[in-house]
C-alpha positions as CSV (number, residue, x, y, z in Angstrom):
1,X,-12.8,9.9,28.5
2,X,-13.6,11.7,25.5
3,X,-14.8,10.4,22.4
4,X,-12.8,8.6,20.3
5,X,-13.2,6.5,16.8
6,X,-11.0,4.4,14.4
7,X,-10.8,6.1,11.2
8,X,-9.4,3.3,8.2
9,X,-10.4,3.2,4.6
10,X,-9.4,1.2,1.5
11,X,-9.5,-2.3,2.7
12,X,-10.3,-3.6,-1.2
13,X,-11.3,-6.9,-0.1
14,X,-10.8,-9.3,-2.8
15,X,-8.2,-7.7,-4.4
16,X,-6.5,-10.4,-6.8
17,X,-2.6,-10.0,-6.7
18,X,-2.5,-11.4,-10.0
19,X,1.0,-10.4,-10.6
20,X,2.2,-12.9,-8.1
21,X,2.4,-16.5,-7.9
22,X,-0.9,-18.4,-6.8
23,X,0.1,-19.4,-3.3
24,X,1.4,-15.7,-2.7
25,X,-1.5,-14.1,-4.4
26,X,-3.7,-16.1,-1.9
27,X,-1.7,-15.3,1.2
28,X,-2.1,-11.5,0.5
29,X,-5.9,-12.1,-0.1
30,X,-5.9,-13.6,3.4
31,X,-4.3,-11.0,5.1
32,X,-6.3,-8.4,3.5
33,X,-9.4,-10.0,5.4
34,X,-7.4,-10.6,8.6
35,X,-7.0,-6.9,9.0
36,X,-10.5,-7.0,10.5
37,X,-9.5,-8.8,13.1
38,X,-6.2,-6.7,13.7
39,X,-8.3,-3.3,13.6
40,X,-10.8,-5.2,16.1
41,X,-8.1,-5.7,18.5
42,X,-6.8,-2.0,18.0
43,X,-10.7,-1.0,19.2
44,X,-10.4,-3.5,22.0
45,X,-7.1,-2.4,23.3
46,X,-8.1,1.8,22.7
47,X,-11.4,1.1,24.3
48,X,-13.1,2.6,21.0
49,X,-16.5,1.5,20.4
50,X,-17.1,2.9,16.3
51,X,-15.0,2.3,13.5
52,X,-15.5,4.5,10.2
53,X,-14.3,2.8,7.4
54,X,-13.9,5.7,4.3
55,X,-14.8,3.9,1.3
56,X,-13.3,0.8,-0.8
57,X,-14.3,-2.0,1.5
58,X,-14.6,-4.4,-1.2
59,X,-12.1,-3.9,-4.3
60,X,-14.9,-5.0,-7.0
61,X,-18.5,-3.9,-7.3
62,X,-19.6,-7.7,-8.1
63,X,-17.9,-9.8,-5.2
64,X,-18.6,-13.6,-4.7
65,X,-21.4,-14.3,-1.6
66,X,-18.2,-15.9,0.1
67,X,-16.3,-12.2,-0.1
68,X,-19.4,-10.4,1.2
69,X,-20.0,-12.9,4.3
70,X,-16.7,-13.3,5.5
71,X,-16.0,-9.9,6.5
72,X,-19.5,-9.6,7.9
73,X,-19.1,-12.9,10.1
74,X,-15.4,-11.2,11.4
75,X,-17.5,-7.8,12.1
76,X,-20.4,-9.5,14.0
77,X,-17.7,-11.3,16.2
78,X,-16.1,-8.2,16.8
79,X,-19.3,-6.9,18.4
80,X,-17.7,-4.4,21.2
81,X,-17.4,-2.0,18.1
82,X,-20.0,-0.8,15.5
83,X,-18.4,-0.8,11.9
84,X,-19.4,2.1,9.9
85,X,-19.0,1.1,6.1
86,X,-18.9,3.9,3.3
87,X,-19.1,2.9,-0.2
88,X,-16.3,4.2,-2.6
89,X,-15.5,4.4,-6.2
90,X,-14.7,0.5,-6.5
91,X,-17.9,-0.4,-4.4
92,X,-20.6,2.4,-5.2
93,X,-24.2,1.9,-4.0
94,X,-25.5,1.4,-7.2
95,X,-29.1,-0.2,-7.7
96,X,-28.9,-4.0,-7.0
97,X,-25.1,-3.9,-6.5
98,X,-23.3,-5.4,-3.4
99,X,-25.0,-3.1,-0.9
100,X,-28.3,-4.4,-1.6
101,X,-27.0,-7.9,-1.3
102,X,-25.5,-7.3,1.5
103,X,-29.3,-6.1,2.8
104,X,-30.7,-9.1,1.3
105,X,-28.2,-11.6,3.1
106,X,-28.6,-9.6,6.7
107,X,-26.5,-7.6,8.3
108,X,-25.0,-7.9,12.2
109,X,-26.5,-5.3,14.3
110,X,-23.1,-3.7,14.7
111,X,-22.5,-3.5,10.8
112,X,-24.1,-0.1,9.4
113,X,-23.9,0.6,5.9
114,X,-23.7,4.4,4.9
115,X,-25.8,4.1,1.6
116,X,-27.2,7.7,1.9
117,X,-25.9,10.7,2.2
118,X,-27.9,11.2,5.5
119,X,-26.4,12.5,8.8
120,X,-26.1,9.7,11.5
121,X,-25.8,10.1,15.1
122,X,-22.8,8.1,16.8
123,X,-24.4,9.5,20.1
124,X,-25.8,12.2,21.7
125,X,-22.9,14.8,20.6
126,X,-21.5,13.4,17.7
127,X,-22.7,13.6,13.9
128,X,-21.1,11.9,10.9
129,X,-22.0,13.2,7.5
130,X,-21.4,10.6,5.1
131,X,-20.6,11.0,1.3
132,X,-21.5,7.6,-0.1
133,X,-20.6,7.0,-3.9
134,X,-23.7,5.8,-5.8
135,X,-22.1,5.3,-8.9
136,X,-18.5,4.9,-10.4
137,X,-18.8,8.5,-11.9
138,X,-20.5,11.1,-9.7
139,X,-18.7,13.9,-11.5
140,X,-19.0,16.5,-8.5
141,X,-17.4,16.7,-4.9
142,X,-19.6,14.6,-3.1
143,X,-19.1,16.5,0.3
144,X,-20.2,20.0,-1.1
145,X,-23.6,19.4,0.8
146,X,-21.7,19.0,4.2
147,X,-21.9,22.8,4.7
148,X,-25.5,23.0,4.6
149,X,-26.2,20.2,7.4
150,X,-27.0,22.1,10.6
151,X,-26.3,20.7,13.9
152,X,-26.3,21.6,17.4
153,X,-23.5,24.1,18.4
154,X,-22.1,21.5,20.9
155,X,-22.1,18.4,18.4
156,X,-19.2,17.4,17.0
157,X,-19.2,16.9,13.4
158,X,-17.0,14.2,11.7
159,X,-17.1,13.6,7.9
160,X,-16.8,10.7,6.1
161,X,-15.7,10.8,2.6
162,X,-13.6,8.8,-0.4
163,X,-11.9,10.8,-3.0
164,X,-8.9,12.6,-4.1
165,X,-8.6,16.2,-2.9
166,X,-7.7,18.7,-5.5
167,X,-3.6,18.1,-4.5
168,X,-4.2,14.3,-5.1
169,X,-6.5,14.4,-7.8
170,X,-3.8,13.8,-10.9
171,X,-3.0,10.8,-8.9
172,X,-6.4,9.4,-8.2
173,X,-8.5,10.2,-11.8
174,X,-11.6,8.2,-11.1
175,X,-12.2,10.2,-7.7
176,X,-14.4,13.0,-7.4
177,X,-12.1,16.0,-6.2
178,X,-12.7,17.3,-3.0
179,X,-12.1,20.8,-2.1
180,X,-8.9,21.1,0.1
181,X,-10.8,23.5,2.5
182,X,-13.8,21.3,3.0
183,X,-13.3,20.7,6.7
184,X,-13.2,24.5,7.7
185,X,-15.8,25.4,5.2
186,X,-18.2,22.7,6.3
187,X,-17.1,23.4,10.0
188,X,-16.4,20.1,10.5
189,X,-14.3,18.7,13.5
190,X,-12.8,16.2,11.4
191,X,-12.8,14.8,7.9
192,X,-11.9,10.9,7.6
193,X,-11.1,10.3,3.7
194,X,-10.1,7.3,2.0
195,X,-8.5,6.8,-1.5
196,X,-4.9,7.8,-1.1
197,X,-3.3,4.4,0.4
198,X,-1.2,5.9,2.8
199,X,-1.5,8.0,6.0
200,X,-1.4,11.4,4.9
201,X,-2.6,14.7,6.8
202,X,-4.0,17.2,4.1
203,X,-4.7,20.0,7.0
204,X,-5.1,20.3,10.5
205,X,-8.7,18.4,10.6
206,X,-8.3,16.3,7.1
207,X,-6.6,13.0,7.3
208,X,-6.1,9.8,4.9
209,X,-6.1,6.8,6.7
210,X,-4.5,4.7,3.8
211,X,-5.2,0.8,3.6
212,X,-4.7,-0.9,6.8
213,X,-2.8,-3.9,4.5
214,X,-0.3,-2.7,1.8
215,X,-0.9,-3.5,-1.6
216,X,1.8,-2.2,-3.4
217,X,5.5,-1.1,-3.3
218,X,4.8,2.2,-1.6
219,X,6.0,5.8,-2.0
220,X,3.5,6.9,1.2
221,X,3.0,5.1,4.6
222,X,0.4,2.0,3.9
223,X,-0.4,-0.2,6.8
224,X,-1.8,1.8,9.4
225,X,-5.3,3.0,10.9
226,X,-6.0,6.1,12.6
227,X,-7.2,6.5,16.0
228,X,-9.0,10.0,16.6
229,X,-9.8,12.1,19.1
230,X,-11.9,15.0,18.0
231,X,-12.7,17.9,20.3
232,X,-14.9,20.7,19.7
233,X,-13.0,23.9,19.3
234,X,-9.7,22.4,19.4
235,X,-7.5,20.5,17.0
236,X,-8.2,16.6,16.7
237,X,-5.4,14.2,18.5
238,X,-4.8,11.3,15.5
239,X,-2.6,8.6,16.5
240,X,-1.4,6.2,13.9
241,X,-1.4,2.4,14.6
242,X,0.2,0.0,12.7
243,X,-1.7,-3.0,11.9
244,X,0.1,-4.5,8.4
245,X,0.6,-8.2,8.3
246,X,2.9,-7.9,5.0
247,X,5.4,-5.5,4.8
248,X,6.1,-4.2,1.2
249,X,9.5,-2.4,0.8
250,X,11.2,-0.1,-1.9
251,X,14.7,-0.7,-1.3
252,X,18.1,0.3,-2.8
253,X,21.4,-0.9,-2.1
254,X,24.5,1.0,-3.4
255,X,27.4,-1.1,-3.8
256,X,31.1,-0.5,-4.2
257,X,34.2,-2.4,-4.7
258,X,35.8,-3.7,-1.4
259,X,32.5,-3.7,0.8
260,X,30.7,-6.9,0.9
261,X,27.5,-6.4,-0.8
262,X,26.1,-10.0,0.6
263,X,26.3,-8.6,4.1
264,X,24.9,-5.1,3.2
265,X,21.7,-7.2,2.0
266,X,21.7,-9.3,4.5
267,X,21.2,-6.6,7.0
268,X,18.7,-4.8,4.9
269,X,16.4,-8.1,4.6
270,X,16.9,-8.5,8.5
271,X,14.9,-4.8,8.9
272,X,11.0,-4.5,9.0
273,X,10.1,-7.9,10.6
274,X,9.9,-11.3,9.4
275,X,11.4,-12.4,6.1
276,X,8.6,-14.6,5.1
277,X,6.3,-11.7,5.4
278,X,8.3,-9.3,3.5
279,X,8.2,-8.1,0.0
280,X,10.9,-6.2,-1.6
281,X,11.4,-4.4,-4.8
282,X,15.3,-3.8,-4.7
283,X,17.3,-1.7,-7.0
284,X,20.9,-2.4,-7.2
285,X,23.5,0.7,-8.0
286,X,27.4,1.5,-7.8
287,X,29.8,-0.8,-9.6
288,X,31.3,-4.1,-8.6
289,X,34.1,-6.7,-9.7
290,X,32.5,-9.0,-12.3
291,X,33.3,-12.0,-10.3
292,X,31.9,-10.4,-7.3
293,X,28.7,-9.1,-9.0
294,X,28.3,-12.8,-10.5
295,X,28.5,-14.2,-6.8
296,X,26.0,-11.5,-5.3
297,X,23.6,-12.0,-8.0
298,X,23.7,-15.8,-7.3
299,X,23.6,-14.9,-3.3
300,X,20.2,-12.9,-4.0
301,X,18.7,-15.7,-6.0
302,X,19.5,-18.0,-2.6
303,X,18.0,-15.2,-0.5
304,X,14.9,-14.9,-2.5
305,X,13.6,-18.1,-1.0
306,X,13.5,-17.0,2.1
307,X,11.3,-13.6,1.4
308,X,7.8,-13.8,0.4
309,X,8.6,-12.0,-2.6
310,X,11.9,-10.4,-3.9
311,X,11.6,-8.5,-7.2
312,X,15.4,-7.6,-8.5
313,X,16.5,-4.7,-10.6
314,X,20.0,-4.7,-11.3
315,X,20.6,-2.6,-14.5
316,X,22.0,0.1,-12.3
317,X,24.9,-1.9,-11.1
318,X,28.0,-1.8,-12.9
319,X,30.4,-4.5,-13.6
320,X,34.5,-3.6,-12.9
321,X,36.5,-5.7,-15.4
322,X,40.1,-6.1,-14.8
323,X,42.4,-9.4,-15.7
324,X,41.8,-11.2,-12.7
325,X,38.0,-10.6,-12.9
326,X,38.5,-11.8,-16.7
327,X,40.2,-15.1,-15.4
328,X,36.7,-15.7,-13.8
329,X,35.4,-16.4,-17.3
330,X,38.3,-18.0,-19.0
331,X,42.2,-17.5,-18.7
332,X,43.0,-18.0,-22.2
333,X,40.8,-18.9,-25.5
334,X,37.8,-18.0,-27.3
335,X,35.8,-16.8,-24.2
336,X,38.4,-14.8,-22.9
337,X,39.3,-13.1,-26.3
338,X,35.1,-12.4,-26.2
339,X,35.4,-11.2,-22.8
340,X,38.3,-8.8,-23.5
341,X,36.8,-7.1,-26.8
342,X,33.4,-6.5,-24.5
343,X,35.4,-5.1,-21.8
344,X,37.4,-2.5,-24.6
345,X,33.7,-1.4,-25.9
346,X,32.5,-0.8,-22.0
347,X,35.5,1.4,-21.3
348,X,35.1,3.1,-24.8
349,X,34.0,6.4,-23.8
350,X,33.5,7.5,-27.4
351,X,30.7,4.9,-27.8
352,X,27.2,6.1,-26.9
353,X,25.8,4.9,-23.7
354,X,23.5,2.9,-25.0
355,X,26.1,0.7,-26.5
356,X,28.2,0.7,-23.6
357,X,25.6,-0.4,-21.4
358,X,24.6,-3.4,-23.8
359,X,28.2,-4.2,-23.7
360,X,28.0,-4.4,-19.5
361,X,25.0,-6.8,-20.1
362,X,26.9,-9.1,-22.6
363,X,29.9,-9.4,-20.2
364,X,27.1,-10.5,-17.4
365,X,25.3,-13.0,-19.8
366,X,29.0,-14.3,-20.8
367,X,30.1,-14.6,-17.3
368,X,27.0,-16.7,-16.2
369,X,27.4,-18.6,-19.7
370,X,31.0,-19.7,-18.3
371,X,30.0,-20.3,-14.9
372,X,27.4,-22.6,-16.2
373,X,29.7,-24.5,-18.2
374,X,32.3,-25.0,-15.5
């Protein structure tokens, strides 16, 4: 079998997830730690002996001793593979920092920190060129020296680096920009990058692996690792493999009168794996009768309990108010009169859009109040 390895990055162990309630935050943090076992399982299934981590193994530069030891113990157990760890911008190899602490703790034989920009041989004809971060602000392209490193003609040259390429630099302002043509300019057979949290191909020999466990609502493709088979004089074979435990999704539901929104939401929540491991950022759009809209929002509040997390944005969902819908608030009396006046503002095309939007929200609040009073 030809040489293959796993390319992963951006584990960011110890990420706090402070935006969530404490129970979920702890579960998400544990899932990030548990990704080590999932990567080890892929390595075993694929008969891969080397795992290259392209930076940001830890989320912070000063993790607790427990947060340092637990990943080492898990990698020690997965001793069929050698784990090569590159410092990134979150965990640079600064003096007396976490990498010095790791050495003081004592590293397993199969865990190899790449804290120096020194070529490393993985086998007789495979060399890794690492570009570790030595500080938070290196101020230069750390891969620039790759081209000056000489290797025998038949040696596979694998670059390992962390940072945004020029096209990603605006989205990664703390990263040192990497030349987009680095793989070709340095004669690399593959350039393994970290920093961008989704799987992304930069060119035919340059890839971002993304984070193996999602940590935000994506607009990319997080939650995978890459199994890579480079070949001299040929393009590498790159296979993404899913490793995510939790699924984070940006969802949108376009509602229309006459179509059951509860059924549509149920179908949406039943995709992408188990609900209890689903974090959804759901945006509602369209228009529903007022009574249907209120029942739908109440339904979503019930469904929230079956999901790991639901972040709901309903400002794009409009209310359609007709006499029957207003009867849900009050058939006659003060509430009905108020609702009728609000609807008049909603439907007045001569009024500014912000006033009409405020009226829609007021009608929703009024309906919620009426439902509570009933």
